[in-house]
C-alpha positions as CSV (number, residue, x, y, z in Angstrom):
1,M,64.3,162.4,-10.4
2,Q,62.4,159.5,-8.8
3,R,59.4,157.9,-10.6
4,F,56.0,159.2,-9.3
5,T,52.3,158.6,-9.6
6,Y,49.6,160.7,-8.0
7,T,45.9,161.5,-8.3
8,D,44.7,165.1,-8.9
9,Y,41.1,166.2,-8.0
10,A,38.6,168.3,-9.9
11,R,37.6,171.2,-7.6
12,E,36.9,174.9,-7.5
13,V,38.8,177.0,-5.0
14,I,37.6,180.5,-4.0
15,F,40.1,182.5,-1.8
16,G,40.2,185.9,-0.3
17,P,38.6,188.2,2.4
18,G,34.8,188.1,2.0
19,A,34.9,184.9,-0.2
20,V,32.1,183.3,1.8
21,A,29.6,185.8,0.2
22,R,30.3,184.0,-3.1
23,L,29.1,180.7,-1.8
24,G,25.5,180.9,-3.0
25,E,26.6,181.9,-6.5
26,A,29.0,179.0,-6.6
27,A,26.4,176.5,-5.4
28,G,24.1,177.7,-8.2
29,R,26.8,177.1,-10.8
30,H,27.2,173.6,-9.5
31,G,23.5,173.0,-9.5
32,W,23.2,172.3,-5.8
33,R,19.7,173.2,-4.5
34,R,19.5,171.6,-1.0
35,L,22.6,171.7,1.3
36,L,23.3,170.4,4.8
37,L,25.8,172.4,6.9
38,C,28.0,170.4,9.3
39,T,29.6,172.6,11.9
40,T,30.0,173.3,15.6
41,G,28.3,175.4,18.2
42,S,31.2,177.7,18.4
43,Q,30.9,178.6,14.7
44,R,27.2,179.4,15.3
45,R,28.1,181.6,18.3
46,G,30.9,183.3,16.4
47,G,28.7,184.3,13.5
48,Q,30.3,182.1,10.8
49,V,27.1,180.0,10.5
50,A,25.1,183.2,9.9
51,A,27.5,184.2,7.2
52,V,27.1,180.9,5.4
53,A,23.3,181.0,5.8
54,A,23.2,184.5,4.4
55,A,25.2,183.4,1.3
56,L,23.2,180.2,0.7
57,G,19.7,181.6,1.4
58,D,17.0,178.9,0.9
59,R,19.5,176.5,-0.5
60,L,20.6,175.8,3.1
61,V,17.9,173.3,4.3
62,A,19.5,171.9,7.5
63,V,22.3,172.6,10.0
64,Y,24.0,170.0,12.2
65,D,26.0,172.0,14.7
66,R,27.0,169.4,17.3
67,T,30.3,168.2,15.7
68,R,32.8,167.0,18.2
69,A,36.5,166.3,17.9
70,H,37.6,163.2,16.1
71,V,34.2,162.6,14.5
72,P,32.5,160.0,16.7
73,A,30.6,157.4,14.7
74,E,27.3,158.2,16.4
75,Q,27.5,161.8,15.1
76,V,28.0,160.5,11.5
77,A,24.8,158.4,12.0
78,A,22.8,161.4,13.3
79,A,24.0,163.8,10.6
80,L,23.4,161.1,8.0
81,D,19.7,160.8,9.1
82,L,19.3,164.5,8.9
83,A,20.8,164.7,5.4
84,D,18.7,161.8,4.1
85,G,15.5,163.2,5.6
86,Q,16.1,166.6,4.0
87,G,17.0,165.2,0.6
88,V,20.2,167.1,0.4
89,D,22.3,167.1,-2.7
90,A,25.6,168.6,-1.3
91,I,27.1,168.8,2.2
92,V,29.1,171.7,3.6
93,G,31.7,171.4,6.3
94,L,32.4,174.7,8.2
95,G,35.1,174.8,10.8
96,G,38.2,172.7,11.5
97,G,39.2,169.2,10.5
98,S,36.4,167.6,12.5
99,A,33.5,169.5,10.9
100,I,35.0,169.0,7.4
101,G,35.7,165.3,8.2
102,L,32.1,164.8,9.3
103,A,30.9,166.3,6.1
104,K,33.1,163.9,4.1
105,A,31.9,160.9,6.2
106,V,28.3,161.8,5.8
107,G,28.6,162.4,2.0
108,L,30.0,158.9,1.4
109,A,27.5,157.2,3.8
110,L,24.6,159.1,2.1
111,E,25.7,157.8,-1.3
112,E,25.9,154.3,0.0
113,R,22.4,154.6,1.5
114,R,20.8,156.0,-1.6
115,A,22.6,153.7,-4.0
116,G,22.1,150.6,-1.9
117,R,25.7,149.4,-2.5
118,P,29.2,150.3,-1.2
119,A,30.1,153.9,-2.2
120,R,33.9,153.6,-2.1
121,A,35.5,154.7,-5.4
122,K,36.5,151.9,-7.8
123,G,39.0,154.1,-9.5
124,P,41.0,157.3,-8.7
125,T,38.7,159.6,-10.8
126,D,35.3,158.3,-9.6
127,Q,33.0,161.2,-8.8
128,P,30.7,161.4,-5.8
129,L,26.9,161.3,-5.8
130,V,26.8,163.8,-3.0
131,P,29.7,166.4,-3.3
132,I,31.4,168.1,-0.4
133,V,32.0,171.8,0.1
134,A,34.7,172.8,2.6
135,I,34.9,176.2,4.4
136,P,37.9,176.0,6.8
137,T,38.2,178.3,9.8
138,T,41.4,176.8,11.0
139,Y,44.8,176.2,9.4
140,A,45.3,172.5,9.1
141,G,44.5,172.0,5.4
142,S,42.2,168.9,5.5
143,E,39.8,170.7,3.1
144,M,42.2,169.8,0.3
145,T,42.6,166.1,1.1
146,P,40.6,162.9,0.2
147,T,40.9,161.7,3.8
148,Y,38.9,161.7,7.0
149,G,38.8,159.8,10.3
150,V,35.9,158.4,12.3
151,T,36.3,157.3,15.9
152,R,34.5,154.0,16.5
153,P,33.8,152.2,19.7
154,G,36.4,149.7,20.8
155,E,35.8,146.0,20.3
156,G,34.6,144.1,23.4
157,G,34.2,147.3,25.4
158,G,37.8,148.3,24.8
159,P,38.9,151.9,24.2
160,P,37.7,153.7,21.0
161,R,39.8,153.7,17.9
162,K,40.0,156.2,15.1
163,V,39.7,154.7,11.6
164,T,41.1,156.7,8.7
165,V,39.4,156.5,5.3
166,T,41.0,157.7,2.1
167,D,38.7,157.9,-1.0
168,P,38.8,160.2,-4.0
169,K,35.1,160.8,-3.7
170,V,35.4,162.8,-0.5
171,A,37.9,165.3,-1.8
172,P,35.8,168.5,-1.6
173,K,34.5,169.8,-5.0
174,L,34.4,173.4,-3.7
175,V,36.7,175.0,-1.1
176,V,36.0,178.5,0.1
177,Y,38.8,180.2,2.0
178,D,37.7,183.4,3.8
179,P,40.4,184.7,6.2
180,E,37.8,187.0,7.8
181,L,36.1,183.8,9.2
182,T,39.4,183.0,11.1
183,L,39.9,186.4,12.8
184,A,38.3,185.2,16.1
185,L,40.4,182.0,16.3
186,P,42.2,182.1,19.6
187,P,46.0,182.0,19.8
188,D,46.2,178.3,21.0
189,L,44.1,177.0,18.1
190,T,45.8,179.4,15.7
191,G,49.1,177.8,16.8
192,T,48.2,174.2,17.0
193,T,46.3,174.0,13.7
194,A,49.0,175.9,11.9
195,V,51.6,173.4,13.2
196,N,49.4,170.6,12.0
197,A,49.7,172.1,8.5
198,L,53.5,172.5,9.1
199,A,53.5,168.7,9.8
200,H,51.7,168.1,6.5
201,C,54.4,170.0,4.7
202,F,57.2,168.1,6.3
203,E,55.6,164.7,5.7
204,A,54.9,165.6,2.1
205,L,58.5,166.5,1.5
206,Y,59.8,163.1,2.5
207,S,56.8,160.9,1.8
208,T,57.5,157.7,0.0
209,A,54.9,158.8,-2.6
210,R,56.2,162.4,-3.0
211,N,56.0,164.1,-6.4
212,P,57.1,167.4,-7.9
213,L,53.8,169.1,-7.2
214,S,53.6,168.0,-3.6
215,T,57.2,169.1,-3.0
216,A,56.6,172.6,-4.5
217,A,53.4,173.0,-2.5
218,A,55.0,171.9,0.7
219,L,57.9,174.3,0.4
220,G,55.4,177.1,-0.3
221,G,53.4,176.2,2.7
222,L,56.5,176.3,4.9
223,R,57.4,179.8,3.6
224,A,53.9,181.0,4.6
225,R,54.1,179.4,8.0
226,A,57.5,180.9,8.8
227,S,56.3,184.4,8.0
228,A,52.7,184.5,9.2
229,L,52.3,182.2,12.1
230,P,54.2,184.3,14.7
231,R,52.3,187.4,13.6
232,A,48.8,185.8,13.6
233,H,49.5,184.2,17.0
234,A,50.5,187.5,18.5
235,A,47.8,189.6,16.9
236,G,44.6,187.8,15.9
237,D,43.2,190.8,14.1
238,D,46.1,191.0,11.7
239,L,44.1,190.2,8.5
240,A,47.2,190.1,6.3
241,A,48.9,187.5,8.5
242,R,45.6,185.5,8.7
243,T,45.3,185.6,4.9
244,E,48.9,184.4,4.4
245,L,48.4,181.7,7.0
246,L,45.3,180.4,5.3
247,A,47.1,180.4,1.9
248,G,49.8,178.3,3.6
249,A,47.1,175.9,4.9
250,H,45.8,175.6,1.3
251,L,49.3,174.7,0.1
252,A,49.9,172.3,3.0
253,G,46.6,170.5,2.2
254,A,47.4,170.4,-1.5
255,A,50.8,168.9,-0.7
256,L,49.4,166.2,1.5
257,A,46.5,165.4,-0.8
258,S,48.6,163.4,-3.3
259,V,51.1,161.6,-1.0
260,A,51.2,159.0,1.6
261,M,51.3,160.0,5.3
262,G,54.0,158.7,7.6
263,L,54.9,158.1,11.2
264,H,53.9,161.5,12.5
265,H,50.3,161.4,11.4
266,G,49.9,157.7,12.2
267,L,50.9,158.6,15.8
268,C,48.6,161.6,16.0
269,H,45.6,159.7,14.7
270,V,46.0,157.1,17.5
271,L,46.6,159.8,20.1
272,G,43.3,161.4,19.0
273,G,41.1,158.4,18.6
274,S,42.4,156.3,21.4
275,A,43.6,158.8,24.0
276,G,41.4,161.8,23.3
277,V,44.2,164.3,22.5
278,P,43.0,167.1,20.3
279,H,44.5,166.6,16.8
280,G,46.3,170.0,16.6
281,V,47.7,169.4,20.1
282,A,48.9,165.9,19.2
283,N,50.6,167.3,16.1
284,T,52.3,170.1,18.0
285,I,53.7,167.7,20.7
286,V,54.8,164.9,18.4
287,L,56.2,166.8,15.4
288,P,59.8,167.5,16.6
289,H,60.2,164.0,17.9
290,A,59.0,162.4,14.7
291,L,61.2,164.6,12.6
292,R,64.2,163.7,14.7
293,F,63.5,160.0,14.4
294,N,63.3,160.3,10.6
295,L,66.2,162.7,10.2
296,D,68.9,160.2,9.2
297,A,66.7,158.7,6.5
298,T,65.2,161.9,5.2
299,A,67.9,164.6,5.3
300,A,68.1,165.0,1.6
301,Q,64.3,165.7,1.3
302,L,64.2,167.9,4.4
303,A,67.2,170.0,3.6
304,P,65.3,172.4,1.3
305,A,62.9,173.1,4.2
306,A,65.6,175.2,5.8
307,G,65.8,177.5,2.9
308,A,62.0,177.8,2.8
309,L,61.9,178.7,6.5
310,G,64.6,181.3,5.9
311,I,67.1,179.9,8.4
312,A,69.8,178.4,6.2
313,P,70.5,177.7,2.5
314,A,69.8,174.2,1.3
315,G,73.6,173.8,0.7
316,P,75.8,170.7,0.3
317,N,75.5,169.7,4.0
318,E,72.0,168.2,3.8
319,V,72.1,166.8,7.3
320,A,73.0,170.1,8.9
321,A,70.3,172.0,6.9
322,A,67.6,169.4,7.7
323,A,68.6,169.4,11.4
324,A,68.3,173.2,11.4
325,A,64.7,172.9,10.1
326,V,63.9,170.5,12.9
327,D,65.5,172.7,15.5
328,W,63.6,175.7,14.2
329,T,60.3,173.8,14.5
330,A,60.9,172.8,18.1
331,A,62.0,176.4,19.0
332,L,58.9,177.9,17.3
333,I,56.6,175.6,19.3
334,A,58.4,176.6,22.5
335,R,58.5,180.3,21.8
336,L,54.7,180.4,21.1
337,G,54.0,178.5,24.3
338,L,52.3,175.7,22.4
339,P,51.8,172.1,23.9
340,R,55.0,170.1,24.3
341,R,54.1,167.1,26.6
342,L,51.6,164.4,26.3
343,R,51.3,164.1,30.1
344,D,49.7,167.6,30.2
345,Y,46.8,166.2,28.1
346,G,45.8,163.3,30.2
347,V,47.8,160.5,28.5
348,P,48.9,158.0,31.2
349,E,52.5,156.8,31.0
350,A,51.3,153.3,31.5
351,D,49.2,153.6,28.3
352,L,52.2,154.3,26.0
353,P,53.0,150.7,25.1
354,R,49.4,150.1,24.0
355,L,49.3,153.3,22.0
356,A,52.6,152.4,20.4
357,R,51.3,149.0,19.3
358,L,48.2,150.6,17.8
359,A,50.2,153.1,15.9
360,A,52.7,150.6,14.6
361,E,49.8,148.7,13.0
362,S,48.6,151.8,11.1
363,G,49.1,152.2,7.3
364,A,50.7,155.6,7.9
365,V,53.4,154.2,10.1
366,R,54.0,151.3,7.7
367,A,54.5,153.9,4.9
368,N,57.0,155.9,6.8
369,P,60.3,156.4,4.9
370,K,62.2,154.9,7.8
371,P,60.9,151.6,9.2
372,A,59.5,152.0,12.7
373,T,58.8,149.1,15.1
374,A,56.4,149.2,18.0
375,A,59.5,149.7,20.2
376,D,60.6,152.6,18.1
377,V,57.2,154.2,18.3
378,E,57.1,153.7,22.1
379,A,60.4,155.4,22.4
380,I,59.1,158.4,20.4
381,L,56.0,158.6,22.6
382,R,58.1,158.5,25.8
383,S,60.3,161.3,24.5
384,A,57.1,163.3,23.9
385,W,55.5,162.3,27.2
């Protein structure tokens, strides 16, 4: 077994249909009296905000419901002013990765404003001044991670750029999984956010910082995806499938929380922050191409994925088993009619070299188990274009 080191996070997880009703009781246990909710207009219209408000009662003192994809820096500033003005002592993110990412960004910024000094953790077990609560309504798994991204304006009037932050303090202290809150998620978002979590599992399996816990969680997440995603995509009211899919998101997020990301996520963050491609869509398009690029260097780690997906035993031929897992992923994306080409989402072909250069500079791509040059990254983008 390889040597490993990882950071674990103190948190409470509440899972199951109707779990959101327990939010107020949990907030009381933690001593939180004044909470800000970061969410979206669609969550308000869908009734999820009302469910959170009913559970929190007068503990909910403010709602910021204008969250946009990729967390623009100006929205962090606006929500920060609201949180500071209301004297909040915890921040709730309700929705997908953007709403939860906004909550994380605001929590760290609020600590910095109140303390008058940088809030970044000095050690892996530093605790936050303003804890984060995450209530996911999609299937990506970011609620379990100590990571968020903020899209900042480009220098000198250039295109915007998404900056990724990893800090132990932003790992949510309370995560509430209520599959009933995901019943209205449309098929396209069900599919793309679930494939995002699928990518988390694959990257956790072959991450340069993998560990036994991340591997076990990743394989569990893959099993849940293989079983539940086609059912939930076909019938949104299938609560059993939604519950299994959300459990898989939990496992995928837990797998990614203690490892280093690689080429796939480095590319997706650039496509989101600099080309405006929705994160789940970018994941769905890029994943088969990134897996194929890494295949010759990661077959031993990917081979068990085939068994988890129920398509082949993880036998002595590791390359064949790993390739079968990659082919299964590409076929699933095609069968569900999910996005497959960057050109369909407004990415100009002429922009691919610039995007490749940006991605090649990212820490995620530099941590990929197989070295990738800017030319390699551009070739992957062209195959996905």
